N, C-alpha and C positions, 0 to 999 in steps of 0.2 A: 836264516833258515835253520829250523831245528829238524834233526833226524836221529834215529836210533842206530846203534851199531848193528842190530839185527836187520834193519832195513838196508843199510849200506852193504851188509853181507849178501844181499840178493845180487849185487853187482861185482863185488870184490870179496875175496876170502878174508874175513876179519877174525877168524877163530883164535888166532894167536893173541888178539888184543882183548878178549872178553874178560880176562882176569885183571888186566892192567890197561884200561882204556886211555890213561894219560899218555902212554907210549904212542898210541894211534893219534891222539891230539897233537903231540909234538911232531910226528911224522908228517901229518897233513900240513902243519904250519911250515915245516921245512920245504915242502913241495910247492909252497906258494898259496895254499888255501888258508885264509885267516880263520882261526878257531877262537871264538870269543870266550868259550867256557864249556863246561861239562855239567850235566845234571844227572843225578841218580833217579831214574823213574821207577825204581823198584819200590812198590808199596810194601813196607814192612808191617806185619801184624794186621794186614787187611786181607780177609779170607772170604771165600764163598760159604754161604750157609743155607739151610732149608728152614723156612719159617713154619714151625710145626703148629703153632696156634696163635691167633690174634684175638684179643678181647679188649673191651673198653677199660681204660684206666679208671679205677674207682674214685680218684680224687682230681680228675681233670677231664673236661669235656672234649678237648681236641687231641688227646693222647691215647695211644693204645699200648697194651702190654703184650709183648711177643715172647714166645718161647722159641728159641732158634737152636737148631742142631748144627754143631760145628764139625761133625765128622767123628768127634770123640766124646762130646758131652752136650747136654742141653743147658742153655743159659738164658736168663731173663734179659730182655732189652726193651726199654721204653722208646716208643717211636712217635713222631709228630706227623708223619706222612699219612696219606689216605689211600695210596694206590696199591696196597698189598693185601694179601689174604692168606688163609691157611694153605700150605703146600707150595707157596711161591719160593723161588730161589732168589737170594739176595746177596748183598755184599756187606760184611760186618767189619767195622773198624774196632779192633780190640783195644783194651787198655794198653797203653804204651805206644800205640801207632802215632806217627806224626804225619799230618796231612800236608799236601802241597801248599806252600806259602805260610805254613804255620810253624811255630817254634815250640809250643807246649804240647806234650803228648796227651792223647786221649786218656781219660781217667774213668775208673769205675765211679758211678755217681748214684745218689739217691734222688730221684725226681718225683716230687709230690708224694713222698713216702714209699716209693717203690725202687728197688735196686735195678740198675742198668749196667751191664758189663760191656760198655761200648755203645755204638749206635749203628743202625742200618744206614748206609751211605747213599747219597745221590750223586749224579754226574757232577753237579756243581761243586759239591764238597771235595771231590777228588780231582777237581780241575780238568775234567774230561768233557769233550763235546758229547752231546746226547740229544735225544728228541726234545724239541722245544716245548711240546705240549706236556711233557712230563718233568719239566724243570724243577717243580716243587715236590716231586715224588722220589722215592728211593729207586735204585737200579734194580730192575727185575731181570734175572738171567734166564736162559733157556732151562726147561724142566730137566734136561739130561745132565745139567751141571752137577758135578760131585761136590758135596759139602766138604769144607776143610781145605780146599785148594787155594794156593797163593793166588790172589786176584791178579797180580802182575802177569801171570802166565796166560791170562785170557785177553790181554790187551794187544791188538794187532800192532806189529812193529816194535813191541817192547822187548 
């Protein structure tokens, strides 16, 4: 069974362990609860963004060019999904981000001649459960989401 320290905190005060969760892991093991391991679910360099504009990629039929607002700057992102539009709030994996199950960081890329500073992420790419009918699309967040927010802060139980 997997659970987060924040979820456990709903039942027991774990505030002393947030900075050093390995102490909690050892304590639980000493009390007779086998702990097989720990995982860091904090998404680094994965933030919320506002999609300011979406237009057709000039050199690819199935790609779009998006201008996204990170809260501090507007950057270009090439996207292969089709479920987004101007004004949507999404999730951006910036260069340097490492995705769940991945070992290589996301890199700035030139895709069919256009620069992309990361990519707009889907539930699948972030190893999150999500709506099955949108499994091929990017994550669309509520309109009141603030751009530039650490995406980890929006995940329940994280």
